[in-house]
Structures are given as structure tokens and as C-alpha cells.
C-alpha positions as CSV (number, residue, x, y, z in Angstrom):
1,M,-115.2,-18.9,-4.6
2,T,-114.3,-15.2,-5.3
3,A,-112.2,-16.2,-8.3
4,K,-115.1,-18.3,-9.7
5,Q,-117.5,-15.4,-9.2
6,C,-115.1,-13.0,-11.0
7,A,-114.9,-15.5,-13.9
8,R,-118.7,-15.8,-13.9
9,I,-119.3,-12.1,-14.2
10,G,-116.3,-11.5,-16.6
11,V,-114.1,-9.5,-14.2
12,S,-110.3,-9.9,-14.4
13,K,-109.1,-7.1,-12.2
14,V,-110.5,-6.5,-8.7
15,L,-109.6,-4.2,-5.9
16,I,-109.5,-6.1,-2.6
17,L,-111.1,-4.1,0.2
18,G,-110.2,-5.9,3.4
19,T,-107.7,-6.6,6.1
20,S,-104.5,-7.1,4.1
21,A,-105.2,-4.2,1.7
22,T,-106.2,-2.0,4.5
23,M,-103.0,-2.6,6.5
24,N,-100.8,-2.0,3.4
25,S,-102.4,1.1,1.9
26,L,-102.5,4.4,3.9
27,R,-104.9,6.0,1.4
28,L,-107.3,3.0,1.6
29,R,-106.9,2.8,5.4
30,I,-107.8,6.4,5.9
31,G,-110.8,6.1,3.6
32,L,-112.1,2.9,5.1
33,I,-111.7,4.2,8.6
34,A,-113.8,7.3,7.6
35,A,-116.4,5.1,5.9
36,L,-116.7,2.7,8.9
37,Q,-116.9,5.6,11.4
38,A,-119.6,7.2,9.3
39,A,-121.5,3.9,9.4
40,E,-121.3,3.8,13.1
41,V,-122.2,7.4,13.9
42,A,-124.1,8.8,10.9
43,E,-126.2,7.8,7.9
44,V,-125.3,4.4,6.3
45,E,-125.8,6.2,2.9
46,E,-122.8,8.4,3.8
47,A,-120.7,5.4,4.6
48,T,-121.7,3.8,1.3
49,E,-120.7,7.0,-0.6
50,R,-117.4,7.2,1.1
51,L,-116.6,3.5,0.5
52,G,-117.5,4.0,-3.1
53,D,-115.2,7.0,-3.4
54,V,-112.3,4.9,-1.9
55,A,-113.0,2.0,-4.2
56,R,-113.2,4.2,-7.3
57,T,-110.1,6.2,-6.5
58,S,-108.0,3.2,-5.4
59,F,-109.1,1.1,-8.4
60,Q,-108.4,3.8,-11.0
61,T,-104.9,4.5,-9.7
62,Q,-104.0,0.8,-10.2
63,F,-106.3,-0.4,-13.1
64,S,-108.2,0.7,-16.1
65,G,-111.9,0.0,-16.8
66,P,-114.9,0.1,-14.6
67,P,-114.1,-0.3,-10.9
68,V,-114.7,-3.6,-9.2
69,G,-114.3,-4.0,-5.4
70,C,-114.1,-7.2,-3.4
71,L,-115.7,-6.7,0.0
72,A,-113.3,-9.1,1.8
73,C,-114.2,-8.1,5.4
74,T,-117.4,-9.3,6.9
75,E,-118.5,-5.9,8.1
76,L,-118.0,-4.0,4.8
77,P,-121.2,-5.2,3.1
78,F,-123.3,-3.7,5.9
79,A,-122.6,-0.3,4.4
80,F,-124.9,-1.4,1.6
81,Q,-128.1,-2.2,3.4
82,D,-130.1,-2.9,0.2
83,N,-127.5,-5.2,-1.2
84,S,-125.8,-6.7,1.8
85,F,-127.1,-10.2,1.0
86,E,-126.3,-10.3,-2.7
87,P,-123.1,-12.0,-4.0
88,T,-122.5,-9.2,-6.5
89,F,-124.1,-5.8,-6.8
90,E,-123.5,-2.4,-8.3
91,A,-123.6,0.8,-6.3
92,D,-122.8,4.3,-7.6
93,G,-120.8,3.0,-10.6
94,V,-118.8,0.4,-8.6
95,L,-119.4,-3.4,-9.0
96,Y,-118.9,-5.1,-5.6
97,I,-118.2,-8.8,-4.9
98,N,-119.5,-9.8,-1.4
99,T,-117.2,-12.7,-0.3
100,S,-119.3,-13.3,2.8
101,I,-122.3,-14.3,0.8
102,L,-120.1,-16.3,-1.7
103,H,-118.7,-18.3,1.2
104,I,-122.2,-18.8,2.8
105,E,-123.5,-20.1,-0.6
106,A,-120.5,-22.4,-0.9
107,A,-121.0,-23.8,2.5
108,I,-124.7,-24.5,1.8
109,Q,-123.9,-26.1,-1.5
110,S,-121.3,-28.3,0.2
111,A,-123.7,-29.3,2.9
112,V,-126.4,-30.2,0.4
113,E,-124.1,-32.3,-1.8
């Protein structure tokens, strides 16, 4: 579903924000831990900002073009309260793909067919 969504919106390079990427990248792990801690103890807006900083920095060190982040953990979309139920959305210059919503939509579509 994520690959199909990337094709639909014309994205060919995506930074995966989730379990595997978190465990393999010290910079990403530190940033995500800070963002998630901020979400738990402070303003959600601060967590959103920090997550965006992590996505932009990590994406730009590996790819060129506008940053695209794949929210591959179920809790990450909650940092974006206004958009947490959208399959794709833009926040502070980063395009995000919400895999949780994509999987929910696929499950509904499969049940209906």
C-alpha cells in the first residue's frame, strides 16, 4: 500500500520513520526519542516540530529534493493531531505518508470487495 501511495503522489524516495530505521540510525533514534518524549510531557506542537526536524535532516543527508517521510510506526501520526487520519499530508515542508491509515483503507476496501 505504501508503494502504491508513493506512486500515486509521484514520490520515488522516502525516508522510513519507524522501528527498523530507528534501531539502525543513532541520529534518528535520538531525534525520535526526543520527539516522542515531547509528545508525552509537553505540547504536541513541539513534538511535531522535532519530528519534522529529524525528517528534514535525515532525508537531506541521504536524498535530494523535498523531504518525504513515511510514518511507519502506529504512534508517530499522533504527533500531527490535525492530520493523524490522513493517508498523506504536509507539515512544515515535509510530506508525510501515514501507513496506518493506508492499511486501514486497504482493509476496508478488501472487506467491501
